[in-house]
N, C-alpha and C positions, 0 to 999 in steps of 0.2 A: 729632824733628822740633818745627815750632811747635805744631799743638795735639793731642795728646796723649789721646787717651781715656781712659789708664789712669792717667795722672798725677791720683793725687788731693788733693797739694798746692795750699791754698787760691790763688787768681789773682783777684787785685783788677782787678773790670772796667776802669778807667779807667789802671792803672801799662803804662806804657811797657815794650814788651818790651826787653829787652837785646840789644844788638848783637850781628852775625853772629859768630861764631867762624870761623876757616878752616878749620879740622875737618867743622864742621855744613855748610859749603858745599861743599867736598870728596865729603863723603859722599852731600847731594842732587844734585850732579853728575854723582857714580858711577850712584848711583841711574835718574836719568834715560839718559844714555846706554846703561846696561844694560838700560833697558825698550822701548830702542831697536835693542837686536842689535846696537851697537855694538861692538866690540874697541877700545875707548877708556879711558884712567885720568887723572884729573884730580890737581893736585896743587896743592893752595893755596898761597901766601905772602903776608902778614899785608902791605904797605907803609904811608905814613906815609900815603897820599892814598889806597889802593885795597887792595884784595883781588884779587888777580892770581891765575886758573887758568890753571897751564898743562897742556893735554893733549898723552898721546903714546899714540901705539899701531897699532895694522895700520889700523885702520878710518879715519884723520884726513883722509882726501882726501875722504872724505865730509864733510865741516867745512867743508874752505877750497874746495870748490868754488864755483861761481860767485860770482869775486870773497868767498869767506868769510859767504857768506848764510848756513851750519850756526853760524857761530863766532855771528856778530849772531846771530842767533837764539836760540840758548842763554843770549847776555850776558842778552840781553833777558829771558827766560822765568825765567834765576838772579835779577834784580833784584827781577821782581815776588814773586815767592814770596818771599823771603829778606825781603826789606822791606814786606812786609803789615804794616802796625800797627807798625812798628820804625824808627829812623833809623839811619844809619850811612856806610862807605865804600862805593864805589859798587864792585861786582863787574866785573872787566874778564877777559875770557877771550880765550886766545894759544894759540895751536899753535906751537912754533917757531920763534918770531920774524913769524911771520904778519903780524901787526900791523904790526910796523916797517915790512914791506917795502909792504905795501899805501898806506900813510901814505906814503911817501916817492914812491911813482909814484902818485899823486893829487897830492901837490906841486908834481910833476913838469911833468904834464900841464899844472896850472893854469897855471903859469910860461912853458911852453911857447903854451899857445892866449894868453896877455894878452899874450905877444908880439907874437903875428901877428895877436890884435885891434889893437894899435898901430899894428902895418908897416901891415896893409889899411885899416884906416880903419873897419871893423867890426865892428859886435856877434858873438861869437864864444859859442855854446852850449856845454853840459859836456853828459855824459850824464847822469840819473837819479842822484842820492848820495842818502845816509840823513841825517840830520842831523849828526853827528857830520864826516861827512867834506866835508858843506858848512862844518860852522864851521873844519875846518885850510884849505879854499882862502879861506877868507874873509882870514882870519889870512894866510895866505899872500901875499897880492894886498894887503894893506892896505898896505903898505910901494913898493909898488909904484906909480909914476909914470904921469901917463896914462891911466888907468881907473880905471872904477868895475864893483865884479861887485854884484847883484841874486838872492839866491834867486827863482825864476820856477816858478808850479803848484802844486796841490793837493795832500794827503795826504802820506803820508810819505817816498817820494822826491821828490824837487823836482830841478830842474835849474838851472844860475849861470850867468845872462847875464853876462858879460865885455865892459863896454862903453866903448870909448874914450871920453873924458873930451870930447872935443868931440862928440860923439853924443848925450850923458848924459840931454840934455833930451828928445829926442824917441826913446829907447829902445824907448820902448812904442807909440809911433802907428806904423799902418800902414806899409808901405814901397809907394808907389806903381809902381814899379820890374820890375815878373813882367813 
């Protein structure tokens, strides 16, 4: 792993650590999932842009429930552990193509909500999304005319307001029609 006390080789204190290898990430993933008592195995693949981890096994539904929160948590944890003190490709965790399905679902909801906001002339708020999901929405709606998007809220999960352009200047002001 990263800090092996049994390794007697000299390490320069300021020397950057080497980039992560797929086998190292795969072993760490298996160790974490095994420690949680889950029957799930990891298979790592190195691509040009990322280290992809695909999970298979009988307990994978635990990682997919609640819109894939377990996958996101595992991905965050792996990136934090592996890239402490080194740089490298982002680690992306998936399970049977779940991420692609979730991305498609988020984009579809955003496009329908944008059409609704334009048709009704009123702001539409999406459910709380993580930063990656918010980026998907902003990019998907960037070319849609007649609306603007902005993130609303504090913390990790924020909502996206889809605002018709005619109302964009007043979207943050209180509404007196209640």
